[in-house]
N, CA, C, O and the ligand as a Tripos MOL2 file, in Angstrom:
@<TRIPOS>MOLECULE
protein
  265   263    67     0     0
PROTEIN
NO_CHARGES

@<TRIPOS>ATOM
      1 N         138.7590  119.6200  111.0980 N.3       1 MET1
      2 CA        138.0410  118.7790  110.1210 C.3       1 MET1
      3 C         137.6880  119.6380  108.9180 C.2       1 MET1
      4 O         136.9980  120.6510  109.0400 O.2       1 MET1
      5 N         138.1570  119.2310  107.7900 N.am      2 ASP2
      6 CA        137.9150  120.0230  106.5850 C.3       2 ASP2
      7 C         136.4970  119.8190  106.0900 C.2       2 ASP2
      8 O         135.9200  118.7370  106.1930 O.2       2 ASP2
      9 N         135.9770  120.8680  105.5680 N.am      3 ARG3
     10 CA        134.6500  120.7390  104.9670 C.3       3 ARG3
     11 C         134.7920  120.0310  103.6310 C.2       3 ARG3
     12 O         135.7830  120.2030  102.9210 O.2       3 ARG3
     13 N         133.7960  119.2380  103.3030 N.am      4 PRO4
     14 CA        133.8370  118.5800  102.0050 C.3       4 PRO4
     15 C         133.7330  119.6110  100.8960 C.2       4 PRO4
     16 O         133.0040  120.5970  101.0020 O.2       4 PRO4
     17 N         134.4730  119.3630   99.8430 N.am      5 SER5
     18 CA        134.4420  120.3050   98.7340 C.3       5 SER5
     19 C         133.0740  120.2880   98.0860 C.2       5 SER5
     20 O         132.5290  119.2310   97.7690 O.2       5 SER5
     21 N         132.5450  121.4470   97.9010 N.am      6 THR6
     22 CA        131.2230  121.5370   97.3050 C.3       6 THR6
     23 C         131.2630  122.4750   96.1240 C.2       6 THR6
     24 O         132.1370  123.3350   96.0170 O.2       6 THR6
     25 N         130.3190  122.2980   95.2550 N.am      7 THR7
     26 CA        130.1980  123.1890   94.1180 C.3       7 THR7
     27 C         128.7590  123.6430   94.0240 C.2       7 THR7
     28 O         127.8400  122.9390   94.4440 O.2       7 THR7
     29 N         128.5780  124.7990   93.4820 N.am      8 THR8
     30 CA        127.2440  125.3340   93.3300 C.3       8 THR8
     31 C         127.0840  125.8920   91.9310 C.2       8 THR8
     32 O         128.0610  126.2190   91.2580 O.2       8 THR8
     33 N         125.8580  125.9920   91.5120 N.am      9 ALA9
     34 CA        125.5630  126.5250   90.1860 C.3       9 ALA9
     35 C         124.4170  127.5160   90.3030 C.2       9 ALA9
     36 O         123.3780  127.2190   90.8930 O.2       9 ALA9
     37 N         124.6140  128.6550   89.7540 N.am     10 HIS10
     38 CA        123.5720  129.6740   89.7660 C.3      10 HIS10
     39 C         122.6870  129.5070   88.5380 C.2      10 HIS10
     40 O         123.1520  129.3940   87.4040 O.2      10 HIS10
     41 N         121.4180  129.4980   88.8170 N.am     11 ARG11
     42 CA        120.4510  129.4110   87.7150 C.3      11 ARG11
     43 C         119.3840  130.4520   87.9770 C.2      11 ARG11
     44 O         118.5280  130.2790   88.8440 O.2      11 ARG11
     45 N         119.4420  131.5080   87.2360 N.am     12 GLY12
     46 CA        118.4950  132.5830   87.4730 C.3      12 GLY12
     47 C         118.7240  133.1860   88.8430 C.2      12 GLY12
     48 O         119.8450  133.5620   89.1860 O.2      12 GLY12
     49 N         117.6700  133.2780   89.6170 N.am     13 ARG13
     50 CA        117.7950  133.8520   90.9540 C.3      13 ARG13
     51 C         118.1440  132.8100   92.0010 C.2      13 ARG13
     52 O         118.3320  133.1320   93.1740 O.2      13 ARG13
     53 N         118.2250  131.6000   91.5840 N.am     14 PHE14
     54 CA        118.4550  130.5260   92.5440 C.3      14 PHE14
     55 C         119.8340  129.9230   92.3560 C.2      14 PHE14
     56 O         120.4440  130.0010   91.2900 O.2      14 PHE14
     57 N         120.2880  129.3290   93.4200 N.am     15 VAL15
     58 CA        121.5660  128.6350   93.3690 C.3      15 VAL15
     59 C         121.3400  127.1980   93.8010 C.2      15 VAL15
     60 O         120.6170  126.9210   94.7580 O.2      15 VAL15
     61 N         121.9670  126.3050   93.0830 N.am     16 HIS16
     62 CA        121.8120  124.8890   93.3550 C.3      16 HIS16
     63 C         123.1410  124.3080   93.8020 C.2      16 HIS16
     64 O         124.2000  124.6610   93.2820 O.2      16 HIS16
     65 N         123.0660  123.4230   94.7650 N.am     17 GLY17
     66 CA        124.2600  122.6500   95.0880 C.3      17 GLY17
     67 C         124.4330  121.5970   94.0110 C.2      17 GLY17
     68 O         123.4650  120.9750   93.5750 O.2      17 GLY17
     69 N         125.6550  121.4030   93.5910 N.am     18 THR18
     70 CA        125.9240  120.4090   92.5640 C.3      18 THR18
     71 C         127.0300  119.4820   93.0270 C.2      18 THR18
     72 O         127.8080  119.8160   93.9200 O.2      18 THR18
     73 N         127.0870  118.3250   92.4130 N.am     19 CYS19
     74 CA        128.0920  117.3360   92.7910 C.3      19 CYS19
     75 C         128.9960  117.0510   91.6020 C.2      19 CYS19
     76 O         128.5260  116.6390   90.5420 O.2      19 CYS19
     77 N         130.3060  117.2730   91.7810 N.am     20 PRO20
     78 CA        131.2420  116.9860   90.6840 C.3      20 PRO20
     79 C         131.4760  115.4950   90.4940 C.2      20 PRO20
     80 O         132.0670  115.0710   89.5010 O.2      20 PRO20
     81 N         131.0060  114.7000   91.4560 N.am     21 ARG21
     82 CA        131.2730  113.2640   91.4010 C.3      21 ARG21
     83 C         130.1460  112.5060   90.7280 C.2      21 ARG21
     84 O         130.3180  111.3520   90.3340 O.2      21 ARG21
     85 N         129.0100  113.1370   90.5950 N.am     22 CYS22
     86 CA        127.9060  112.5180   89.8910 C.3      22 CYS22
     87 C         127.0740  113.6520   89.2940 C.2      22 CYS22
     88 O         127.4770  114.8140   89.3540 O.2      22 CYS22
     89 N         125.9630  113.3360   88.7410 N.am     23 ALA23
     90 CA        125.1760  114.3520   88.0510 C.3      23 ALA23
     91 C         124.1410  114.9860   88.9690 C.2      23 ALA23
     92 O         123.1520  115.5570   88.5080 O.2      23 ALA23
     93 N         124.3770  114.8810   90.2580 N.am     24 TRP24
     94 CA        123.3880  115.3860   91.2150 C.3      24 TRP24
     95 C         123.3110  116.9060   91.1880 C.2      24 TRP24
     96 O         124.3230  117.6050   91.1390 O.2      24 TRP24
     97 N         122.0890  117.3850   91.2210 N.am     25 ILE25
     98 CA        121.8590  118.8230   91.3350 C.3      25 ILE25
     99 C         120.8120  119.0200   92.4100 C.2      25 ILE25
    100 O         119.7330  118.4300   92.3600 O.2      25 ILE25
    101 N         121.1360  119.8470   93.3730 N.am     26 GLY26
    102 CA        120.2460  120.0690   94.4960 C.3      26 GLY26
    103 C         119.0940  120.9870   94.1310 C.2      26 GLY26
    104 O         119.0360  121.5370   93.0310 O.2      26 GLY26
    105 N         118.1920  121.1370   95.0620 N.am     27 PRO27
    106 CA        117.0530  122.0170   94.8430 C.3      27 PRO27
    107 C         117.5080  123.4670   94.7890 C.2      27 PRO27
    108 O         118.5400  123.8320   95.3530 O.2      27 PRO27
    109 N         116.7220  124.2830   94.1040 N.am     28 GLY28
    110 CA        117.0670  125.6900   93.9970 C.3      28 GLY28
    111 C         116.9230  126.3920   95.3370 C.2      28 GLY28
    112 O         115.9030  126.2670   96.0140 O.2      28 GLY28
    113 N         117.9520  127.1270   95.7050 N.am     29 ARG29
    114 CA        117.9560  127.8580   96.9690 C.3      29 ARG29
    115 C         118.1800  129.3390   96.6820 C.2      29 ARG29
    116 O         118.8070  129.7230   95.6950 O.2      29 ARG29
    117 N         117.6510  130.1340   97.5680 N.am     30 ARG30
    118 CA        117.8700  131.5650   97.4260 C.3      30 ARG30
    119 C         119.1240  132.0050   98.1600 C.2      30 ARG30
    120 O         119.6690  133.0770   97.8980 O.2      30 ARG30
    121 N         119.5730  131.1670   99.0790 N.am     31 ALA31
    122 CA        120.7770  131.4920   99.8340 C.3      31 ALA31
    123 C         121.9080  130.5520   99.4180 C.2      31 ALA31
    124 O         121.7230  129.3410   99.3030 O.2      31 ALA31
    125 N         123.0650  131.1350   99.1990 N.am     32 LEU32
    126 CA        124.1980  130.3370   98.7460 C.3      32 LEU32
    127 C         124.5960  129.3020   99.7920 C.2      32 LEU32
    128 O         124.8920  128.1530   99.4610 O.2      32 LEU32
    129 N         124.6020  129.7190  101.0590 N.am     33 PHE33
    130 CA        125.0510  128.7770  102.0860 C.3      33 PHE33
    131 C         124.1010  127.5970  102.1990 C.2      33 PHE33
    132 O         124.5170  126.4980  102.5640 O.2      33 PHE33
    133 N         122.8360  127.8150  101.8910 N.am     34 THR34
    134 CA        121.8790  126.7110  101.9380 C.3      34 THR34
    135 C         122.1660  125.7050  100.8220 C.2      34 THR34
    136 O         122.0930  124.4930  101.0250 O.2      34 THR34
    137 N         122.4890  126.2240   99.6610 N.am     35 ALA35
    138 CA        122.8390  125.3410   98.5530 C.3      35 ALA35
    139 C         124.1300  124.5980   98.8630 C.2      35 ALA35
    140 O         124.2780  123.4230   98.5280 O.2      35 ALA35
    141 N         125.0650  125.2950   99.5050 N.am     36 GLU36
    142 CA        126.3210  124.6490   99.8690 C.3      36 GLU36
    143 C         126.0760  123.5370  100.8770 C.2      36 GLU36
    144 O         126.7020  122.4780  100.8330 O.2      36 GLU36
    145 N         125.1530  123.8090  101.7790 N.am     37 ARG37
    146 CA        124.8480  122.7890  102.7850 C.3      37 ARG37
    147 C         124.2080  121.5690  102.1290 C.2      37 ARG37
    148 O         124.4730  120.4310  102.5160 O.2      37 ARG37
    149 N         123.3700  121.8210  101.1390 N.am     38 ASP38
    150 CA        122.7780  120.6930  100.4180 C.3      38 ASP38
    151 C         123.8700  119.8460   99.7710 C.2      38 ASP38
    152 O         123.8310  118.6160   99.8080 O.2      38 ASP38
    153 N         124.8410  120.5320   99.1810 N.am     39 ALA39
    154 CA        125.9240  119.8200   98.5090 C.3      39 ALA39
    155 C         126.7730  119.0620   99.5150 C.2      39 ALA39
    156 O         127.2240  117.9500   99.2440 O.2      39 ALA39
    157 N         126.9910  119.6650  100.6750 N.am     40 GLU40
    158 CA        127.7900  118.9940  101.6980 C.3      40 GLU40
    159 C         127.0760  117.7350  102.1740 C.2      40 GLU40
    160 O         127.6890  116.6810  102.3490 O.2      40 GLU40
    161 N         125.7750  117.8650  102.3800 N.am     41 THR41
    162 CA        125.0020  116.7020  102.8210 C.3      41 THR41
    163 C         125.0630  115.5940  101.7800 C.2      41 THR41
    164 O         125.1600  114.4120  102.1120 O.2      41 THR41
    165 N         125.0050  115.9960  100.5220 N.am     42 HIS42
    166 CA        125.0830  115.0050   99.4550 C.3      42 HIS42
    167 C         126.4720  114.3740   99.4110 C.2      42 HIS42
    168 O         126.6080  113.1630   99.2380 O.2      42 HIS42
    169 N         127.4980  115.2020   99.5690 N.am     43 ALA43
    170 CA        128.8720  114.7020   99.5050 C.3      43 ALA43
    171 C         129.1340  113.7020  100.6190 C.2      43 ALA43
    172 O         129.8820  112.7410  100.4390 O.2      43 ALA43
    173 N         128.5160  113.9330  101.7690 N.am     44 GLU44
    174 CA        128.7100  113.0130  102.8820 C.3      44 GLU44
    175 C         128.1810  111.6290  102.5430 C.2      44 GLU44
    176 O         128.6840  110.6210  103.0390 O.2      44 GLU44
    177 N         127.1630  111.5910  101.6920 N.am     45 GLU45
    178 CA        126.6270  110.2970  101.3080 C.3      45 GLU45
    179 C         127.6350  109.5370  100.4540 C.2      45 GLU45
    180 O         127.6870  108.3070  100.4850 O.2      45 GLU45
    181 N         128.4340  110.2780   99.6940 N.am     46 HIS46
    182 CA        129.4800  109.6200   98.9130 C.3      46 HIS46
    183 C         130.5570  109.0670   99.8340 C.2      46 HIS46
    184 O         131.0480  107.9570   99.6340 O.2      46 HIS46
    185 N         130.9170  109.8450  100.8400 N.am     47 ASP47
    186 CA        132.0160  109.4730  101.7200 C.3      47 ASP47
    187 C         131.6140  108.3790  102.6960 C.2      47 ASP47
    188 O         132.4510  107.5830  103.1240 O.2      47 ASP47
    189 N         130.3390  108.3390  103.0460 N.am     48 ALA48
    190 CA        129.8950  107.3500  104.0110 C.3      48 ALA48
    191 C         129.9640  105.9580  103.3930 C.2      48 ALA48
    192 O         129.6260  105.7750  102.2230 O.2      48 ALA48
    193 N         130.4020  104.9810  104.1780 N.am     49 PRO49
    194 CA        130.4460  103.6140  103.6650 C.3      49 PRO49
    195 C         129.0370  103.1150  103.3610 C.2      49 PRO49
    196 O         128.0870  103.3700  104.1010 O.2      49 PRO49
    197 N         128.9420  102.4170  102.2760 N.am     50 LEU50
    198 CA        127.6360  101.9070  101.8910 C.3      50 LEU50
    199 C         127.1860  100.8520  102.8950 C.2      50 LEU50
    200 O         127.9260   99.9210  103.2120 O.2      50 LEU50
    201 N         125.9950  101.0100  103.3740 N.am     51 ALA51
    202 CA        125.4670  100.0590  104.3420 C.3      51 ALA51
    203 C         125.0490   98.7790  103.6250 C.2      51 ALA51
    204 O         124.4460   98.8010  102.5520 O.2      51 ALA51
    205 N         125.3890   97.6940  104.2500 N.am     52 ASP52
    206 CA        125.0060   96.4150  103.6820 C.3      52 ASP52
    207 C         123.5360   96.1550  104.0010 C.2      52 ASP52
    208 O         123.1610   96.0590  105.1700 O.2      52 ASP52
    209 N         122.7150   96.0420  102.9810 N.am     53 PRO53
    210 CA        121.2730   95.8600  103.2370 C.3      53 PRO53
    211 C         120.9900   94.6420  104.0950 C.2      53 PRO53
    212 O         120.0310   94.6250  104.8660 O.2      53 PRO53
    213 N         121.8310   93.6200  103.9600 N.am     54 SER54
    214 CA        121.5800   92.3970  104.7160 C.3      54 SER54
    215 C         121.9620   92.5630  106.1830 C.2      54 SER54
    216 O         121.5890   91.7440  107.0230 O.2      54 SER54
    217 N         122.7070   93.6240  106.4880 N.am     55 ALA55
    218 CA        123.1760   93.8130  107.8590 C.3      55 ALA55
    219 C         122.3060   94.7940  108.6330 C.2      55 ALA55
    220 O         122.5120   95.0210  109.8250 O.2      55 ALA55
    221 N         121.3440   95.3630  107.9470 N.am     56 THR56
    222 CA        120.5140   96.3700  108.6010 C.3      56 THR56
    223 C         119.2170   95.7840  109.1350 C.2      56 THR56
    224 O         118.4090   96.4930  109.7350 O.2      56 THR56
    225 N         119.0190   94.4960  108.9180 N.am     57 THR57
    226 CA        117.7840   93.8950  109.4030 C.3      57 THR57
    227 C         117.8410   93.7890  110.9190 C.2      57 THR57
    228 O         118.8520   93.3820  111.4930 O.2      57 THR57
    229 N         116.7770   94.1480  111.5310 N.am     58 SER58
    230 CA        116.7400   94.0930  112.9860 C.3      58 SER58
    231 C         116.4510   92.6690  113.4470 C.2      58 SER58
    232 O         115.7270   91.9080  112.8050 O.2      58 SER58
    233 N         117.0370   92.3530  114.5640 N.am     59 ASP59
    234 CA        116.8130   91.0220  115.0960 C.3      59 ASP59
    235 C         115.3840   90.8970  115.6130 C.2      59 ASP59
    236 O         114.8150   91.8750  116.0970 O.2      59 ASP59
    237 N         114.8080   89.7260  115.5170 N.am     60 PRO60
    238 CA        113.4670   89.5310  116.0710 C.3      60 PRO60
    239 C         113.5260   89.6490  117.5910 C.2      60 PRO60
    240 O         114.5650   89.3860  118.1980 O.2      60 PRO60
    241 N         112.4420   90.0340  118.1890 N.am     61 PRO61
    242 CA        112.4270   90.1750  119.6570 C.3      61 PRO61
    243 C         112.7660   88.8440  120.3350 C.2      61 PRO61
    244 O         112.2450   87.7820  119.9940 O.2      61 PRO61
    245 N         113.6560   88.9630  121.3000 N.am     62 ARG62
    246 CA        114.0630   87.7500  121.9910 C.3      62 ARG62
    247 C         113.1050   87.4250  123.1370 C.2      62 ARG62
    248 O         112.4490   88.2970  123.7080 O.2      62 ARG62
    249 N         113.0600   86.1800  123.4320 N.am     63 SER63
    250 CA        112.2260   85.7810  124.5560 C.3      63 SER63
    251 C         112.8620   86.2050  125.8600 C.2      63 SER63
    252 O         114.0500   85.9500  126.0610 O.2      63 SER63
    253 N         112.1260   86.8410  126.7550 N.am     64 PRO64
    254 CA        112.7180   87.2790  128.0270 C.3      64 PRO64
    255 C         113.1680   86.0960  128.8840 C.2      64 PRO64
    256 O         113.9790   86.2540  129.7970 O.2      64 PRO64
    257 N         112.6450   84.9290  128.5860 N.am     65 ALA65
    258 CA        113.0030   83.7620  129.3920 C.3      65 ALA65
    259 C         114.2670   83.0840  128.8660 C.2      65 ALA65
    260 O         114.7930   82.1520  129.4740 O.2      65 ALA65
    261 N         114.7520   83.5900  127.6890 N.am     66 GLY66
    262 CA        115.8980   82.9530  127.0690 C.3      66 GLY66
    263 C         117.0820   82.9400  127.9660 C.2      66 GLY66
    264 O         118.1380   82.4340  127.5870 O.2      66 GLY66
    265 ZN        127.1720  112.9730   93.9780 Zn       67 ZN67
@<TRIPOS>BOND
     1     1     2 1
     2     2     3 1
     3     3     4 2
     4     3     5 am
     5     5     6 1
     6     6     7 1
     7     7     8 2
     8     7     9 am
     9     9    10 1
    10    10    11 1
    11    11    12 2
    12    11    13 am
    13    13    14 1
    14    14    15 1
    15    15    16 2
    16    15    17 am
    17    17    18 1
    18    18    19 1
    19    19    20 2
    20    19    21 am
    21    21    22 1
    22    22    23 1
    23    23    24 2
    24    23    25 am
    25    25    26 1
    26    26    27 1
    27    27    28 2
    28    27    29 am
    29    29    30 1
    30    30    31 1
    31    31    32 2
    32    31    33 am
    33    33    34 1
    34    34    35 1
    35    35    36 2
    36    35    37 am
    37    37    38 1
    38    38    39 1
    39    39    40 2
    40    39    41 am
    41    41    42 1
    42    42    43 1
    43    43    44 2
    44    43    45 am
    45    45    46 1
    46    46    47 1
    47    47    48 2
    48    47    49 am
    49    49    50 1
    50    50    51 1
    51    51    52 2
    52    51    53 am
    53    53    54 1
    54    54    55 1
    55    55    56 2
    56    55    57 am
    57    57    58 1
    58    58    59 1
    59    59    60 2
    60    59    61 am
    61    61    62 1
    62    62    63 1
    63    63    64 2
    64    63    65 am
    65    65    66 1
    66    66    67 1
    67    67    68 2
    68    67    69 am
    69    69    70 1
    70    70    71 1
    71    71    72 2
    72    71    73 am
    73    73    74 1
    74    74    75 1
    75    75    76 2
    76    75    77 am
    77    77    78 1
    78    78    79 1
    79    79    80 2
    80    79    81 am
    81    81    82 1
    82    82    83 1
    83    83    84 2
    84    83    85 am
    85    85    86 1
    86    86    87 1
    87    87    88 2
    88    87    89 am
    89    89    90 1
    90    90    91 1
    91    91    92 2
    92    91    93 am
    93    93    94 1
    94    94    95 1
    95    95    96 2
    96    95    97 am
    97    97    98 1
    98    98    99 1
    99    99   100 2
   100    99   101 am
   101   101   102 1
   102   102   103 1
   103   103   104 2
   104   103   105 am
   105   105   106 1
   106   106   107 1
   107   107   108 2
   108   107   109 am
   109   109   110 1
   110   110   111 1
   111   111   112 2
   112   111   113 am
   113   113   114 1
   114   114   115 1
   115   115   116 2
   116   115   117 am
   117   117   118 1
   118   118   119 1
   119   119   120 2
   120   119   121 am
   121   121   122 1
   122   122   123 1
   123   123   124 2
   124   123   125 am
   125   125   126 1
   126   126   127 1
   127   127   128 2
   128   127   129 am
   129   129   130 1
   130   130   131 1
   131   131   132 2
   132   131   133 am
   133   133   134 1
   134   134   135 1
   135   135   136 2
   136   135   137 am
   137   137   138 1
   138   138   139 1
   139   139   140 2
   140   139   141 am
   141   141   142 1
   142   142   143 1
   143   143   144 2
   144   143   145 am
   145   145   146 1
   146   146   147 1
   147   147   148 2
   148   147   149 am
   149   149   150 1
   150   150   151 1
   151   151   152 2
   152   151   153 am
   153   153   154 1
   154   154   155 1
   155   155   156 2
   156   155   157 am
   157   157   158 1
   158   158   159 1
   159   159   160 2
   160   159   161 am
   161   161   162 1
   162   162   163 1
   163   163   164 2
   164   163   165 am
   165   165   166 1
   166   166   167 1
   167   167   168 2
   168   167   169 am
   169   169   170 1
   170   170   171 1
   171   171   172 2
   172   171   173 am
   173   173   174 1
   174   174   175 1
   175   175   176 2
   176   175   177 am
   177   177   178 1
   178   178   179 1
   179   179   180 2
   180   179   181 am
   181   181   182 1
   182   182   183 1
   183   183   184 2
   184   183   185 am
   185   185   186 1
   186   186   187 1
   187   187   188 2
   188   187   189 am
   189   189   190 1
   190   190   191 1
   191   191   192 2
   192   191   193 am
   193   193   194 1
   194   194   195 1
   195   195   196 2
   196   195   197 am
   197   197   198 1
   198   198   199 1
   199   199   200 2
   200   199   201 am
   201   201   202 1
   202   202   203 1
   203   203   204 2
   204   203   205 am
   205   205   206 1
   206   206   207 1
   207   207   208 2
   208   207   209 am
   209   209   210 1
   210   210   211 1
   211   211   212 2
   212   211   213 am
   213   213   214 1
   214   214   215 1
   215   215   216 2
   216   215   217 am
   217   217   218 1
   218   218   219 1
   219   219   220 2
   220   219   221 am
   221   221   222 1
   222   222   223 1
   223   223   224 2
   224   223   225 am
   225   225   226 1
   226   226   227 1
   227   227   228 2
   228   227   229 am
   229   229   230 1
   230   230   231 1
   231   231   232 2
   232   231   233 am
   233   233   234 1
   234   234   235 1
   235   235   236 2
   236   235   237 am
   237   237   238 1
   238   238   239 1
   239   239   240 2
   240   239   241 am
   241   241   242 1
   242   242   243 1
   243   243   244 2
   244   243   245 am
   245   245   246 1
   246   246   247 1
   247   247   248 2
   248   247   249 am
   249   249   250 1
   250   250   251 1
   251   251   252 2
   252   251   253 am
   253   253   254 1
   254   254   255 1
   255   255   256 2
   256   255   257 am
   257   257   258 1
   258   258   259 1
   259   259   260 2
   260   259   261 am
   261   261   262 1
   262   262   263 1
   263   263   264 2
@<TRIPOS>SUBSTRUCTURE
     1 MET1         2 RESIDUE 1 A MET
     2 ASP2         6 RESIDUE 1 A ASP
     3 ARG3        10 RESIDUE 1 A ARG
     4 PRO4        14 RESIDUE 1 A PRO
     5 SER5        18 RESIDUE 1 A SER
     6 THR6        22 RESIDUE 1 A THR
     7 THR7        26 RESIDUE 1 A THR
     8 THR8        30 RESIDUE 1 A THR
     9 ALA9        34 RESIDUE 1 A ALA
    10 HIS10       38 RESIDUE 1 A HIS
    11 ARG11       42 RESIDUE 1 A ARG
    12 GLY12       46 RESIDUE 1 A GLY
    13 ARG13       50 RESIDUE 1 A ARG
    14 PHE14       54 RESIDUE 1 A PHE
    15 VAL15       58 RESIDUE 1 A VAL
    16 HIS16       62 RESIDUE 1 A HIS
    17 GLY17       66 RESIDUE 1 A GLY
    18 THR18       70 RESIDUE 1 A THR
    19 CYS19       74 RESIDUE 1 A CYS
    20 PRO20       78 RESIDUE 1 A PRO
    21 ARG21       82 RESIDUE 1 A ARG
    22 CYS22       86 RESIDUE 1 A CYS
    23 ALA23       90 RESIDUE 1 A ALA
    24 TRP24       94 RESIDUE 1 A TRP
    25 ILE25       98 RESIDUE 1 A ILE
    26 GLY26      102 RESIDUE 1 A GLY
    27 PRO27      106 RESIDUE 1 A PRO
    28 GLY28      110 RESIDUE 1 A GLY
    29 ARG29      114 RESIDUE 1 A ARG
    30 ARG30      118 RESIDUE 1 A ARG
    31 ALA31      122 RESIDUE 1 A ALA
    32 LEU32      126 RESIDUE 1 A LEU
    33 PHE33      130 RESIDUE 1 A PHE
    34 THR34      134 RESIDUE 1 A THR
    35 ALA35      138 RESIDUE 1 A ALA
    36 GLU36      142 RESIDUE 1 A GLU
    37 ARG37      146 RESIDUE 1 A ARG
    38 ASP38      150 RESIDUE 1 A ASP
    39 ALA39      154 RESIDUE 1 A ALA
    40 GLU40      158 RESIDUE 1 A GLU
    41 THR41      162 RESIDUE 1 A THR
    42 HIS42      166 RESIDUE 1 A HIS
    43 ALA43      170 RESIDUE 1 A ALA
    44 GLU44      174 RESIDUE 1 A GLU
    45 GLU45      178 RESIDUE 1 A GLU
    46 HIS46      182 RESIDUE 1 A HIS
    47 ASP47      186 RESIDUE 1 A ASP
    48 ALA48      190 RESIDUE 1 A ALA
    49 PRO49      194 RESIDUE 1 A PRO
    50 LEU50      198 RESIDUE 1 A LEU
    51 ALA51      202 RESIDUE 1 A ALA
    52 ASP52      206 RESIDUE 1 A ASP
    53 PRO53      210 RESIDUE 1 A PRO
    54 SER54      214 RESIDUE 1 A SER
    55 ALA55      218 RESIDUE 1 A ALA
    56 THR56      222 RESIDUE 1 A THR
    57 THR57      226 RESIDUE 1 A THR
    58 SER58      230 RESIDUE 1 A SER
    59 ASP59      234 RESIDUE 1 A ASP
    60 PRO60      238 RESIDUE 1 A PRO
    61 PRO61      242 RESIDUE 1 A PRO
    62 ARG62      246 RESIDUE 1 A ARG
    63 SER63      250 RESIDUE 1 A SER
    64 PRO64      254 RESIDUE 1 A PRO
    65 ALA65      258 RESIDUE 1 A ALA
    66 GLY66      262 RESIDUE 1 A GLY
    67 ZN67       265 GROUP 0 **** ****
């Protein structure tokens, strides 16, 4: 399984995960791998199918006698 392509940007002493697909910039991290992980987590949101808000409603509790 390939890792999602990620990009990072160094700003001063910190590195931020960035997204080439939108203008997202992650929080400043002191560790590069942490910034990369932020970017990967963000990228997964792009790849994940958008959930239909109308389909996420939970069913009301059913009657046990039903
Ligand atoms: Zn993005």
